[in-house]
DSSP file (Angstrom, degrees, kcal/mol; ACC not computed):
  #  RESIDUE AA STRUCTURE BP1 BP2  ACC     N-H-->O    O-->H-N    N-H-->O    O-->H-N    TCO  KAPPA ALPHA  PHI   PSI    X-CA   Y-CA   Z-CA
    1    1 A M    >         0   0    0      0, 0.0     3,-1.5     0, 0.0     2,-0.2   0.000 360.0 360.0 360.0  99.8    0.0    0.0    0.0
    2    2 A A  T 3   +     0   0    0      1,-0.2     3,-0.1     3,-0.0     0, 0.0  -0.474 360.0  14.5 -67.6 133.6    1.8    3.1   -1.2
    3    3 A G  T 3  S+     0   0    0      1,-0.3     2,-0.3    -2,-0.2    -1,-0.2   0.435  83.2 148.2  85.0  -1.6    1.2    6.0    1.0
    4    4 A F    <   +     0   0    0     -3,-1.5    -1,-0.3     4,-0.0     0, 0.0  -0.531  19.3 177.1 -69.4 126.2   -0.2    4.1    3.9
    5    5 A N     >  -     0   0    0     -2,-0.3     4,-1.8     1,-0.1     3,-0.3  -0.902  19.7-168.3-134.9 105.0    0.7    5.9    7.1
    6    6 A P  H  > S+     0   0    0      0, 0.0     4,-2.2     0, 0.0     5,-0.1   0.817  89.6  58.2 -64.0 -28.7   -0.7    4.5   10.4
    7    7 A F  H  > S+     0   0    0      2,-0.2     4,-2.4     1,-0.2    85,-0.3   0.889 104.5  50.5 -68.7 -37.9    0.4    7.7   12.3
    8    8 A R  H  > S+     0   0    0     -3,-0.3     4,-1.2     2,-0.2    -1,-0.2   0.906 109.3  52.0 -63.9 -41.2   -1.7    9.8   10.0
    9    9 A L  H  < S+     0   0    0     -4,-1.8     3,-0.4     1,-0.2     4,-0.3   0.917 109.5  49.1 -61.1 -42.8   -4.7    7.5   10.6
   10   10 A V  H >< S+     0   0    0     -4,-2.2     3,-1.7     1,-0.2     6,-0.4   0.932 109.0  52.6 -61.2 -45.7   -4.2    7.8   14.3
   11   11 A E  H 3< S+     0   0    0     -4,-2.4    -1,-0.2     1,-0.3    -2,-0.2   0.729 104.2  58.4 -64.0 -21.5   -4.0   11.6   14.1
   12   12 A Q  T 3< S+     0   0    0     -4,-1.2    -1,-0.3    -3,-0.4    -2,-0.2   0.436  84.2 106.0 -89.7   0.7   -7.3   11.7   12.2
   13   13 A T  S <> S-     0   0    0     -3,-1.7     4,-2.1    -4,-0.3     5,-0.1  -0.368  81.0-117.4 -77.5 160.2   -9.3   10.0   14.9
   14   14 A G  H  > S+     0   0    0      1,-0.2     4,-2.3     2,-0.2     5,-0.1   0.856 115.4  55.4 -63.0 -36.3  -11.8   11.8   17.1
   15   15 A V  H  > S+     0   0    0      2,-0.2     4,-2.4     1,-0.2    -1,-0.2   0.924 107.4  49.0 -63.4 -44.1   -9.7   11.0   20.2
   16   16 A A  H  > S+     0   0    0     -6,-0.4     4,-2.3     1,-0.2    -2,-0.2   0.905 110.5  50.7 -63.0 -41.3   -6.6   12.5   18.6
   17   17 A A  H  X S+     0   0    0     -4,-2.1     4,-2.9     2,-0.2     5,-0.3   0.910 109.3  51.7 -62.6 -41.0   -8.6   15.7   17.7
   18   18 A W  H  X S+     0   0    0     -4,-2.3     4,-2.5     1,-0.2     7,-0.3   0.928 110.0  48.4 -60.3 -45.8   -9.9   15.9   21.3
   19   19 A V  H  < S+     0   0    0     -4,-2.4     7,-0.5     1,-0.2    -1,-0.2   0.899 117.9  41.7 -62.4 -40.6   -6.3   15.6   22.7
   20   20 A R  H  < S+     0   0    0     -4,-2.3    -2,-0.2    -5,-0.2    -1,-0.2   0.872 125.4  31.5 -72.2 -38.2   -5.1   18.3   20.3
   21   21 A E  H  < S+     0   0    0     -4,-2.9     2,-0.4    -5,-0.2    -3,-0.2   0.758  92.4  88.8-102.6 -27.8   -8.1   20.7   20.5
   22   22 A D     X  -     0   0    0     -4,-2.5     4,-0.8    -5,-0.3     3,-0.2  -0.599  69.0-140.6 -77.9 130.2   -9.5   20.5   24.0
   23   23 A A  T  4 S+     0   0    0     -2,-0.4    -1,-0.1     1,-0.2    -4,-0.0   0.785  99.2  35.3 -62.2 -28.7   -7.8   22.9   26.4
   24   24 A L  T  > S+     0   0    0      2,-0.1     4,-2.4     3,-0.1     5,-0.3   0.657  96.6  82.6 -99.9 -17.6   -7.8   20.5   29.3
   25   25 A A  H  > S+     0   0    0     -7,-0.3     4,-2.7    -3,-0.2     5,-0.3   0.941  94.9  41.2 -56.7 -55.3   -7.3   17.2   27.6
   26   26 A F  H  X S+     0   0    0     -4,-0.8     4,-2.9    -7,-0.5     5,-0.2   0.945 117.0  45.7 -63.9 -49.6   -3.5   17.3   27.2
   27   27 A P  H  > S+     0   0    0      0, 0.0     4,-2.1     0, 0.0    -1,-0.2   0.889 116.1  46.3 -63.8 -35.9   -2.7   18.7   30.6
   28   28 A V  H  X S+     0   0    0     -4,-2.4     4,-2.4     2,-0.2    -2,-0.2   0.939 114.8  46.8 -69.5 -45.1   -5.0   16.3   32.5
   29   29 A L  H  X S+     0   0    0     -4,-2.7     4,-2.8    -5,-0.3    -1,-0.2   0.898 112.2  51.2 -61.8 -39.5   -3.8   13.3   30.5
   30   30 A E  H  X S+     0   0    0     -4,-2.9     4,-3.0    -5,-0.3     5,-0.2   0.905 109.1  50.2 -65.2 -40.0   -0.2   14.4   31.1
   31   31 A A  H  X S+     0   0    0     -4,-2.1     4,-2.3    -5,-0.2    -2,-0.2   0.913 112.9  46.6 -63.3 -41.9   -0.8   14.7   34.9
   32   32 A V  H  X S+     0   0    0     -4,-2.4     4,-2.5     2,-0.2    -2,-0.2   0.925 113.8  49.0 -63.5 -44.5   -2.4   11.2   34.9
   33   33 A H  H  X S+     0   0    0     -4,-2.8     4,-2.6     2,-0.2    -2,-0.2   0.935 112.5  46.1 -62.4 -48.0    0.6    9.9   32.8
   34   34 A V  H  X S+     0   0    0     -4,-3.0     4,-2.3     1,-0.2    -1,-0.2   0.904 113.2  50.3 -63.6 -40.9    3.2   11.4   35.1
   35   35 A S  H  X S+     0   0    0     -4,-2.3     4,-2.0    -5,-0.2    -1,-0.2   0.915 111.7  47.9 -63.1 -42.6    1.4   10.2   38.2
   36   36 A A  H  X S+     0   0    0     -4,-2.5     4,-2.6     1,-0.2    -2,-0.2   0.909 110.7  50.8 -65.1 -41.7    1.2    6.7   36.8
   37   37 A V  H  X S+     0   0    0     -4,-2.6     4,-3.1     1,-0.2     5,-0.3   0.887 107.6  54.6 -63.4 -38.1    4.9    6.7   35.8
   38   38 A M  H  X S+     0   0    0     -4,-2.3     4,-3.0     1,-0.2    -1,-0.2   0.926 110.4  45.9 -60.0 -43.7    5.7    7.9   39.4
   39   39 A L  H  X S+     0   0    0     -4,-2.0     4,-2.5     2,-0.2     5,-0.3   0.901 112.7  50.2 -66.9 -39.9    3.9    4.9   40.8
   40   40 A V  H  X S+     0   0    0     -4,-2.6     4,-2.4     2,-0.2     5,-0.2   0.969 116.1  41.4 -59.4 -52.7    5.5    2.5   38.3
   41   41 A F  H  X S+     0   0    0     -4,-3.1     4,-2.8     1,-0.2    -2,-0.2   0.912 114.5  51.5 -65.0 -42.5    9.0    3.8   39.1
   42   42 A G  H  X S+     0   0    0     -4,-3.0     4,-1.9    -5,-0.3    -1,-0.2   0.921 113.1  44.1 -60.9 -44.3    8.3    4.0   42.9
   43   43 A S  H  X S+     0   0    0     -4,-2.5     4,-1.7    -5,-0.2    -1,-0.2   0.882 114.0  49.9 -70.4 -36.7    7.0    0.4   43.1
   44   44 A I  H  X S+     0   0    0     -4,-2.4     4,-3.2    -5,-0.3     5,-0.2   0.897 107.8  55.3 -65.9 -39.2    9.8   -0.9   40.8
   45   45 A C  H  X S+     0   0    0     -4,-2.8     4,-3.1     1,-0.2     5,-0.3   0.916 104.2  54.0 -58.3 -43.3   12.4    1.0   43.0
   46   46 A M  H  X S+     0   0    0     -4,-1.9     4,-1.4     1,-0.2    -1,-0.2   0.933 114.3  40.7 -57.3 -46.1   11.0   -0.8   46.1
   47   47 A M  H  X S+     0   0    0     -4,-1.7     4,-2.2     2,-0.2    -2,-0.2   0.925 116.5  48.4 -69.6 -44.6   11.6   -4.2   44.5
   48   48 A D  H  X S+     0   0    0     -4,-3.2     4,-2.0     1,-0.2    -2,-0.2   0.884 109.0  52.7 -66.7 -38.5   14.9   -3.3   42.9
   49   49 A L  H  <>S+     0   0    0     -4,-3.1     5,-3.1    -5,-0.2     6,-0.9   0.859 109.1  50.9 -65.6 -33.1   16.3   -1.9   46.1
   50   50 A R  H ><5S+     0   0    0     -4,-1.4     3,-1.2    -5,-0.3    -2,-0.2   0.915 109.1  50.8 -66.3 -42.3   15.3   -5.2   47.8
   51   51 A L  H 3<5S+     0   0    0     -4,-2.2    -2,-0.2     1,-0.3    -1,-0.2   0.837 108.9  51.9 -63.8 -31.9   17.1   -7.1   45.1
   52   52 A L  T 3<5S-     0   0    0     -4,-2.0    -1,-0.3    -5,-0.2    -2,-0.2   0.560 115.1-118.4 -79.4  -7.5   20.2   -4.9   45.6
   53   53 A G  T < 5S+     0   0    0     -3,-1.2    -3,-0.2    -4,-0.4    -2,-0.1   0.798  85.5 112.0  75.3  28.7   20.1   -5.7   49.3
   54   54 A A  S   <S+     0   0    0     -5,-3.1     2,-0.3     1,-0.2    -4,-0.2   0.515  73.6  19.0-112.8  -8.3   19.6   -2.0   50.1
   55   55 A A  S    S+     0   0    0     -6,-0.9    -1,-0.2    -9,-0.1    -2,-0.2  -0.989 110.7  23.0-158.4 159.1   16.0   -1.8   51.5
   56   56 A S    >   +     0   0    0     -2,-0.3     3,-1.6     1,-0.1     8,-0.1   0.828  65.3 160.0  52.9  38.1   13.2   -4.0   53.0
   57   57 A L  T 3   +     0   0    0      1,-0.3    -1,-0.1    -4,-0.1     4,-0.1   0.736  65.6  57.4 -66.4 -23.8   15.8   -6.5   54.1
   58   58 A S  T 3  S+     0   0    0      2,-0.1    -1,-0.3    74,-0.0    -2,-0.1   0.565  94.9  81.6 -82.8  -6.9   13.5   -8.1   56.7
   59   59 A Q  S <  S-     0   0    0     -3,-1.6     2,-0.0    73,-0.1     0, 0.0  -0.832  86.8-115.1-102.6 132.9   10.9   -8.8   54.1
   60   60 A P     >  -     0   0    0      0, 0.0     4,-2.3     0, 0.0     5,-0.2  -0.342  24.2-124.3 -59.8 144.7   11.1  -11.9   51.9
   61   61 A V  H  > S+     0   0    0     68,-2.4     4,-2.6     1,-0.2     5,-0.2   0.893 110.2  53.5 -58.4 -41.3   11.5  -11.0   48.2
   62   62 A T  H  > S+     0   0    0      2,-0.2     4,-2.5     1,-0.2    -1,-0.2   0.877 108.2  49.5 -65.5 -36.6    8.4  -13.0   47.3
   63   63 A R  H  > S+     0   0    0      2,-0.2     4,-2.0     1,-0.2    -1,-0.2   0.939 112.0  47.4 -67.3 -45.7    6.2  -11.2   49.8
   64   64 A L  H  X S+     0   0    0     -4,-2.3     4,-2.6     1,-0.2     5,-0.3   0.921 112.5  50.8 -59.8 -43.4    7.4   -7.8   48.7
   65   65 A S  H  X S+     0   0    0     -4,-2.6     4,-2.5     1,-0.2    -2,-0.2   0.928 109.0  50.5 -59.5 -46.3    6.8   -8.8   45.1
   66   66 A D  H  < S+     0   0    0     -4,-2.5    -1,-0.2     1,-0.2    -2,-0.2   0.853 116.5  42.0 -61.0 -35.0    3.3  -10.0   45.9
   67   67 A E  H  < S+     0   0    0     -4,-2.0     4,-0.3    -5,-0.1    -2,-0.2   0.833 123.2  34.9 -81.6 -33.2    2.5   -6.7   47.6
   68   68 A V  H >X S+     0   0    0     -4,-2.6     4,-2.0    -5,-0.2     3,-0.8   0.861 101.6  68.1 -93.6 -39.5    4.1   -4.4   45.1
   69   69 A L  H 3X S+     0   0    0     -4,-2.5     4,-2.9    -5,-0.3     5,-0.3   0.822  93.9  57.8 -60.5 -34.9    3.6   -5.9   41.6
   70   70 A P  H 3> S+     0   0    0      0, 0.0     4,-2.1     0, 0.0    -1,-0.3   0.910 109.9  46.8 -60.0 -37.1   -0.1   -5.4   41.5
   71   71 A W  H <> S+     0   0    0     -3,-0.8     4,-2.6    -4,-0.3     5,-0.3   0.911 112.0  51.3 -66.0 -41.9    0.5   -1.7   42.0
   72   72 A T  H  X S+     0   0    0     -4,-2.0     4,-2.6     1,-0.2    -1,-0.2   0.950 112.8  43.5 -59.8 -51.0    3.2   -1.7   39.4
   73   73 A W  H  X S+     0   0    0     -4,-2.9     4,-2.2     2,-0.2    -1,-0.2   0.875 114.5  49.6 -67.1 -37.8    1.1   -3.4   36.7
   74   74 A T  H  X S+     0   0    0     -4,-2.1     4,-2.1    -5,-0.3    -1,-0.2   0.948 114.5  44.5 -64.8 -47.4   -2.0   -1.3   37.4
   75   75 A A  H  X S+     0   0    0     -4,-2.6     4,-2.5     1,-0.2    -2,-0.2   0.876 111.7  53.9 -64.1 -37.3    0.1    1.9   37.2
   76   76 A F  H  X S+     0   0    0     -4,-2.6     4,-2.6    -5,-0.3    -1,-0.2   0.913 107.5  50.4 -63.6 -42.1    1.8    0.7   34.1
   77   77 A A  H  X S+     0   0    0     -4,-2.2     4,-2.4     2,-0.2    -2,-0.2   0.921 111.5  47.9 -61.6 -43.5   -1.6    0.0   32.4
   78   78 A V  H  X S+     0   0    0     -4,-2.1     4,-2.8     1,-0.2     5,-0.3   0.907 112.0  50.5 -63.3 -41.3   -2.7    3.6   33.3
   79   79 A A  H  X S+     0   0    0     -4,-2.5     4,-2.6     2,-0.2     5,-0.2   0.897 110.8  48.8 -63.9 -40.7    0.6    5.0   32.0
   80   80 A V  H  X S+     0   0    0     -4,-2.6     4,-2.4     2,-0.2    -2,-0.2   0.934 114.8  44.2 -65.3 -45.8    0.3    3.1   28.7
   81   81 A V  H  X S+     0   0    0     -4,-2.4     4,-2.3     2,-0.2    -2,-0.2   0.954 118.1  42.9 -65.1 -49.6   -3.3    4.2   28.1
   82   82 A S  H  X S+     0   0    0     -4,-2.8     4,-2.5     1,-0.2    -2,-0.2   0.899 115.5  49.9 -65.5 -39.3   -2.6    7.8   29.1
   83   83 A G  H  X S+     0   0    0     -4,-2.6     4,-2.5    -5,-0.3    -1,-0.2   0.895 110.0  50.5 -64.9 -40.1    0.6    7.9   27.1
   84   84 A S  H  X S+     0   0    0     -4,-2.4     4,-1.9    -5,-0.2    -2,-0.2   0.902 111.0  48.9 -64.6 -40.6   -1.1    6.4   24.0
   85   85 A L  H  X S+     0   0    0     -4,-2.3     4,-0.8     2,-0.2    -2,-0.2   0.925 111.2  49.9 -64.1 -43.8   -3.8    9.1   24.3
   86   86 A L  H >< S+     0   0    0     -4,-2.5     3,-0.6     1,-0.2     4,-0.4   0.922 112.8  47.4 -58.8 -44.0   -1.2   11.8   24.6
   87   87 A M  H >< S+     0   0    0     -4,-2.5     3,-1.4     1,-0.2     7,-0.3   0.836  97.6  71.9 -66.9 -33.2    0.7   10.5   21.6
   88   88 A S  H >< S+     0   0    0     -4,-1.9     3,-1.0     1,-0.3    -1,-0.2   0.821  88.1  61.6 -57.0 -35.1   -2.4   10.2   19.5
   89   89 A G  T << S+     0   0    0     -4,-0.8    -1,-0.3    -3,-0.6    -2,-0.2   0.802 127.2  12.0 -63.7 -29.2   -2.8   13.9   19.0
   90   90 A Q  T <> S+     0   0    0     -3,-1.4     4,-2.1    -4,-0.4     3,-0.4  -0.307  78.4 153.8-142.2  51.3    0.5   14.2   17.3
   91   91 A A  H <> S+     0   0    0     -3,-1.0     4,-2.6   -84,-0.3     5,-0.1   0.848  72.2  54.0 -55.5 -40.7    1.4   10.6   16.5
   92   92 A G  H  > S+     0   0    0    -85,-0.3     4,-1.2     1,-0.2    -1,-0.2   0.902 108.5  48.3 -63.3 -41.6    3.6   11.4   13.5
   93   93 A A  H  4 S+     0   0    0     -3,-0.4     4,-0.5     1,-0.2     3,-0.2   0.898 113.6  47.0 -67.3 -39.8    5.7   13.9   15.5
   94   94 A Y  H >< S+     0   0    0     -4,-2.1     3,-1.2    -7,-0.3    -2,-0.2   0.916 106.4  59.1 -65.9 -40.8    6.2   11.5   18.3
   95   95 A A  H 3< S+     0   0    0     -4,-2.6    -1,-0.2     1,-0.3    -2,-0.2   0.811 112.9  37.6 -59.7 -31.3    7.1    8.6   15.9
   96   96 A V  T 3< S+     0   0    0     -4,-1.2     2,-0.6    -3,-0.2    -1,-0.3   0.411  88.5 111.5-101.6   1.8   10.0   10.6   14.4
   97   97 A N    <>  -     0   0    0     -3,-1.2     4,-2.5    -4,-0.5     5,-0.2  -0.664  59.4-150.6 -79.9 119.6   11.2   12.1   17.7
   98   98 A A  H  > S+     0   0    0     -2,-0.6     4,-2.3     1,-0.2    -1,-0.2   0.856  95.6  51.4 -60.9 -37.1   14.6   10.6   18.6
   99   99 A Q  H  > S+     0   0    0      2,-0.2     4,-2.4     1,-0.2    -1,-0.2   0.876 109.6  49.5 -70.3 -36.4   14.0   11.0   22.4
  100  100 A F  H  > S+     0   0    0      2,-0.2     4,-2.4     1,-0.2    -2,-0.2   0.913 111.1  50.2 -65.3 -42.2   10.6    9.4   22.2
  101  101 A Q  H  X S+     0   0    0     -4,-2.5     4,-2.4     1,-0.2    -2,-0.2   0.896 110.1  50.8 -61.7 -40.1   12.2    6.5   20.3
  102  102 A L  H  X S+     0   0    0     -4,-2.3     4,-2.7     2,-0.2     5,-0.2   0.921 108.4  52.1 -62.7 -44.1   14.9    6.3   23.0
  103  103 A K  H  X S+     0   0    0     -4,-2.4     4,-2.2     1,-0.2    -2,-0.2   0.929 111.7  46.1 -57.5 -46.5   12.2    6.2   25.6
  104  104 A M  H  X S+     0   0    0     -4,-2.4     4,-2.2     1,-0.2    -1,-0.2   0.896 112.3  50.8 -65.3 -39.8   10.4    3.3   23.9
  105  105 A A  H  X S+     0   0    0     -4,-2.4     4,-2.4     1,-0.2    -2,-0.2   0.898 110.5  49.2 -64.7 -40.3   13.7    1.4   23.3
  106  106 A L  H  X S+     0   0    0     -4,-2.7     4,-2.5     2,-0.2    -2,-0.2   0.884 110.2  50.8 -67.7 -37.5   14.6    1.8   27.0
  107  107 A M  H  X S+     0   0    0     -4,-2.2     4,-2.3    -5,-0.2    -2,-0.2   0.903 110.3  50.0 -65.6 -39.2   11.1    0.5   28.1
  108  108 A L  H  X S+     0   0    0     -4,-2.2     4,-2.4     2,-0.2    -2,-0.2   0.924 111.1  48.7 -62.5 -43.7   11.6   -2.5   25.8
  109  109 A A  H  X S+     0   0    0     -4,-2.4     4,-2.6     2,-0.2    -2,-0.2   0.898 110.2  51.5 -62.7 -40.3   15.0   -3.1   27.3
  110  110 A A  H  X S+     0   0    0     -4,-2.5     4,-2.3     1,-0.2    -1,-0.2   0.896 110.1  49.8 -63.3 -39.4   13.5   -2.8   30.8
  111  111 A G  H  X S+     0   0    0     -4,-2.3     4,-2.4     2,-0.2    -2,-0.2   0.895 110.8  48.9 -65.0 -40.4   10.8   -5.4   29.8
  112  112 A C  H  X S+     0   0    0     -4,-2.4     4,-2.8     2,-0.2     5,-0.2   0.904 110.4  51.5 -65.2 -41.0   13.5   -7.7   28.4
  113  113 A N  H  X S+     0   0    0     -4,-2.6     4,-2.3     2,-0.2    -2,-0.2   0.925 111.3  47.9 -60.0 -44.7   15.5   -7.4   31.7
  114  114 A M  H  X S+     0   0    0     -4,-2.3     4,-2.9     2,-0.2     5,-0.2   0.917 112.0  49.2 -62.9 -43.8   12.3   -8.2   33.7
  115  115 A A  H  X S+     0   0    0     -4,-2.4     4,-2.6     1,-0.2    -2,-0.2   0.928 111.3  48.8 -63.3 -44.7   11.5  -11.2   31.5
  116  116 A L  H  X S+     0   0    0     -4,-2.8     4,-0.6     1,-0.2     5,-0.3   0.904 113.3  48.6 -61.1 -40.4   15.1  -12.5   31.8
  117  117 A F  H ><>S+     0   0    0     -4,-2.3     5,-2.7    -5,-0.2     3,-0.6   0.947 114.7  43.5 -63.5 -49.2   14.9  -12.1   35.6
  118  118 A H  H 3<5S+     0   0    0     -4,-2.9    -2,-0.2     1,-0.2    -1,-0.2   0.826 119.8  41.3 -71.1 -31.1   11.6  -13.8   36.0
  119  119 A F  H 3<5S+     0   0    0     -4,-2.6    -1,-0.2    -5,-0.2    -2,-0.2   0.455 128.5  29.4 -94.0   0.2   12.4  -16.7   33.6
  120  120 A G  T X<5S+     0   0    0     -4,-0.6     3,-1.6    -3,-0.6     4,-0.4   0.467 128.1  12.3-117.3-100.0   15.9  -17.0   35.0
  121  121 A V  G > 5S+     0   0    0     -5,-0.3     3,-1.5     1,-0.3    -3,-0.2   0.778 117.8  66.4 -60.4 -30.7   17.0  -16.2   38.5
  122  122 A W  G > <S+     0   0    0     -5,-2.7     3,-2.1     1,-0.3    -1,-0.3   0.800  86.7  70.9 -62.7 -27.8   13.5  -15.9   39.9
  123  123 A R  G <  S+     0   0    0     -3,-1.6     3,-0.3    -6,-0.3    -1,-0.3   0.774 102.6  43.4 -61.0 -24.6   12.9  -19.6   39.3
  124  124 A G  G X> S+     0   0    0     -3,-1.5     3,-1.7    -4,-0.4     4,-0.6   0.111  76.6 120.8-104.8  21.6   15.3  -20.3   42.2
  125  125 A V  H X>  +     0   0    0     -3,-2.1     4,-1.6     1,-0.3     3,-1.1   0.793  62.3  69.7 -59.2 -30.1   13.9  -17.6   44.5
  126  126 A D  H 34 S+     0   0    0     -3,-0.3    -1,-0.3     1,-0.3     4,-0.2   0.838  96.9  53.7 -57.1 -31.9   13.0  -20.1   47.2
  127  127 A A  H <4 S+     0   0    0     -3,-1.7    -1,-0.3     1,-0.2    -2,-0.2   0.741 125.8  20.7 -75.7 -23.2   16.7  -20.6   47.8
  128  128 A W  H X< S+     0   0    0     -3,-1.1     3,-1.1    -4,-0.6    -2,-0.2   0.266  85.0 116.1-129.6  12.0   17.4  -16.9   48.4
  129  129 A D  T 3< S+     0   0    0     -4,-1.6   -68,-2.4     1,-0.3    -3,-0.1   0.843  89.4  30.9 -52.5 -42.7   14.0  -15.4   49.3
  130  130 A R  T 3  S+     0   0    0     -4,-0.2    -1,-0.3   -70,-0.2     2,-0.1   0.395  90.6 122.1-101.3   2.1   14.9  -14.3   52.8
  131  131 A A    <   -     0   0    0     -3,-1.1   -70,-0.1     1,-0.2   -78,-0.1  -0.420  59.9-142.4 -68.0 136.9   18.6  -13.6   52.1
  132  132 A V  S    S+     0   0    0      1,-0.3    -1,-0.2    -2,-0.1   -73,-0.1   0.900  98.6  40.7 -62.9 -40.3   19.7  -10.1   53.0
  133  133 A A  S    S-     0   0    0    -79,-0.1    -1,-0.3   -80,-0.0     3,-0.1  -0.888  85.4-153.4-112.6 100.9   22.0  -10.2   49.9
  134  134 A P        -     0   0    0      0, 0.0     5,-0.1     0, 0.0    -5,-0.1  -0.144  40.6 -71.4 -62.4 168.2   20.3  -11.9   46.9
  135  135 A P    >>  -     0   0    0      0, 0.0     4,-2.2     0, 0.0     3,-0.7  -0.137  47.4-104.7 -62.2 160.4   22.5  -13.6   44.3
  136  136 A A  H 3> S+     0   0    0      1,-0.3     4,-2.8     2,-0.2     5,-0.2   0.846 119.9  55.8 -56.1 -38.6   24.6  -11.5   42.0
  137  137 A R  H 3> S+     0   0    0      2,-0.2     4,-2.1     1,-0.2    -1,-0.3   0.865 108.0  48.8 -66.2 -34.2   22.3  -12.1   39.0
  138  138 A A  H <> S+     0   0    0     -3,-0.7     4,-2.3     2,-0.2    -2,-0.2   0.906 111.9  49.3 -69.3 -41.3   19.3  -10.8   41.0
  139  139 A K  H  X S+     0   0    0     -4,-2.2     4,-2.8     2,-0.2    -2,-0.2   0.917 110.5  50.6 -61.9 -43.0   21.4   -7.7   42.0
  140  140 A L  H  X S+     0   0    0     -4,-2.8     4,-3.0     2,-0.2     5,-0.2   0.920 110.0  49.8 -61.2 -44.1   22.4   -7.2   38.4
  141  141 A A  H  X S+     0   0    0     -4,-2.1     4,-2.4     1,-0.2    -1,-0.2   0.908 112.3  48.2 -61.6 -41.7   18.7   -7.4   37.3
  142  142 A G  H  X S+     0   0    0     -4,-2.3     4,-2.4     2,-0.2    -2,-0.2   0.917 112.9  47.4 -64.2 -44.1   17.8   -4.9   40.0
  143  143 A F  H  X S+     0   0    0     -4,-2.8     4,-2.6     2,-0.2    -2,-0.2   0.940 113.6  47.1 -62.6 -48.1   20.6   -2.5   39.0
  144  144 A L  H  X S+     0   0    0     -4,-3.0     4,-3.0     1,-0.2     5,-0.2   0.900 110.8  53.2 -61.7 -40.3   19.7   -2.7   35.3
  145  145 A S  H  X S+     0   0    0     -4,-2.4     4,-2.7    -5,-0.2     5,-0.3   0.946 110.7  45.7 -60.0 -49.1   16.1   -2.2   36.1
  146  146 A L  H  X S+     0   0    0     -4,-2.4     4,-2.3     1,-0.2     5,-0.2   0.937 114.9  47.5 -59.0 -47.2   16.7    1.0   38.1
  147  147 A A  H  X S+     0   0    0     -4,-2.6     4,-2.1     1,-0.2    -2,-0.2   0.916 113.7  47.1 -62.2 -43.8   19.1    2.3   35.4
  148  148 A L  H  X S+     0   0    0     -4,-3.0     4,-2.2     2,-0.2    -1,-0.2   0.917 112.9  47.8 -66.6 -42.9   16.7    1.6   32.6
  149  149 A W  H  X S+     0   0    0     -4,-2.7     4,-2.1    -5,-0.2    -1,-0.2   0.855 110.1  52.1 -69.5 -33.7   13.7    3.1   34.3
  150  150 A I  H  X S+     0   0    0     -4,-2.3     4,-2.6    -5,-0.3    -1,-0.2   0.917 110.0  50.9 -63.3 -41.1   15.7    6.2   35.2
  151  151 A G  H  X S+     0   0    0     -4,-2.1     4,-2.9    -5,-0.2     5,-0.2   0.895 107.1  53.0 -60.9 -41.0   16.6    6.4   31.5
  152  152 A V  H  X S+     0   0    0     -4,-2.2     4,-2.5     2,-0.2    -1,-0.2   0.926 111.3  46.4 -59.4 -45.1   12.9    6.0   30.5
  153  153 A I  H  X S+     0   0    0     -4,-2.1     4,-2.3     2,-0.2     5,-0.2   0.925 113.7  47.4 -65.6 -45.0   12.0    9.0   32.8
  154  154 A V  H  X S+     0   0    0     -4,-2.6     4,-2.4     1,-0.2    -2,-0.2   0.942 114.4  46.5 -61.7 -47.6   14.9   11.1   31.5
  155  155 A A  H  X S+     0   0    0     -4,-2.9     4,-1.8     1,-0.2    -1,-0.2   0.897 110.7  53.9 -62.9 -39.2   14.1   10.4   27.9
  156  156 A G  H  X S+     0   0    0     -4,-2.5     4,-0.9    -5,-0.2    -1,-0.2   0.907 111.6  43.7 -61.9 -42.3   10.4   11.0   28.6
  157  157 A R  H  X S+     0   0    0     -4,-2.3     4,-0.6     1,-0.2     3,-0.4   0.863 109.9  57.7 -69.1 -34.7   11.1   14.5   30.0
  158  158 A W  H >X S+     0   0    0     -4,-2.4     3,-1.1     1,-0.2     4,-0.8   0.842  95.0  65.4 -64.1 -34.1   13.6   15.1   27.2
  159  159 A V  H >X S+     0   0    0     -4,-1.8     3,-1.3     1,-0.3     4,-1.1   0.914  96.3  56.9 -53.5 -44.6   10.7   14.5   24.7
  160  160 A G  H 3< S+     0   0    0     -4,-0.9    -1,-0.3    -3,-0.4    -2,-0.2   0.750 107.2  48.1 -61.4 -24.2    9.0   17.6   26.0
  161  161 A W  H << S+     0   0    0     -3,-1.1    -1,-0.3    -4,-0.6    -2,-0.2   0.557 119.5  36.5 -92.3  -8.9   12.1   19.8   25.2
  162  162 A T  H << S+     0   0    0     -3,-1.3    -2,-0.2    -4,-0.8    -1,-0.1   0.362  85.4 124.2-122.3   2.0   12.6   18.5   21.7
  163  163 A F     <  +     0   0    0     -4,-1.1     2,-0.3    -5,-0.2   -69,-0.1  -0.418  31.1 174.7 -75.1 137.1    9.0   18.0   20.5
  164  164 A S        -     0   0    0     -2,-0.1   -67,-0.1   -71,-0.1    -2,-0.1  -0.893  40.6 -69.8-133.5 168.5    7.8   19.8   17.3
  165  165 A A        -     0   0    0     -2,-0.3    -1,-0.1     1,-0.1   -75,-0.1  -0.067  62.8 -84.1 -59.8 156.4    4.5   19.6   15.4
  166  166 A S        -     0   0    0      1,-0.1    -1,-0.1   -77,-0.1   -75,-0.1  -0.316  25.1-144.5 -62.0 137.2    3.6   16.5   13.4
  167  167 A P              0   0    0      0, 0.0    -1,-0.1     0, 0.0    -2,-0.1   0.525 360.0 360.0 -78.6  -4.3    5.0   16.2    9.9
  168  168 A F              0   0    0   -161,-0.0    -2,-0.1  -160,-0.0   -77,-0.0   0.435 360.0 360.0 -99.9 360.0    1.8   14.5    8.7
């Protein structure tokens, strides 16, 4: 299909027009998005600091995970929905924005890190669940997670300083 542009299609939706044209849509969605990202990062920090042996040392890793991860996933879902709505108004401009691309790449890397952790070292969590110092691979996963999510936040803020109107 010559000329097919999914970003243009997104920008032509009623939702995208609402985000672009309603005086409150963007700022309210941005506030929701930033709040959700704060909850995602805060809850991930709790878990990662435990994996690093730097916080919540009296709590088993599995218990902390059970208590924190529902908050993480709920906040992540809210961040994805609000972020997608924010992007819809100027999808083409976001798609070509290098900082936005970096943010998405860092989130993908954070997801891969999480998957490797859960399908790798987490399988043996029973052996180190209550240990003050989890194994080196768990510490590495926690460190990488923190670094990647800090990168996501920095890149996300950077988008706002480099954003220009949609080319479509």
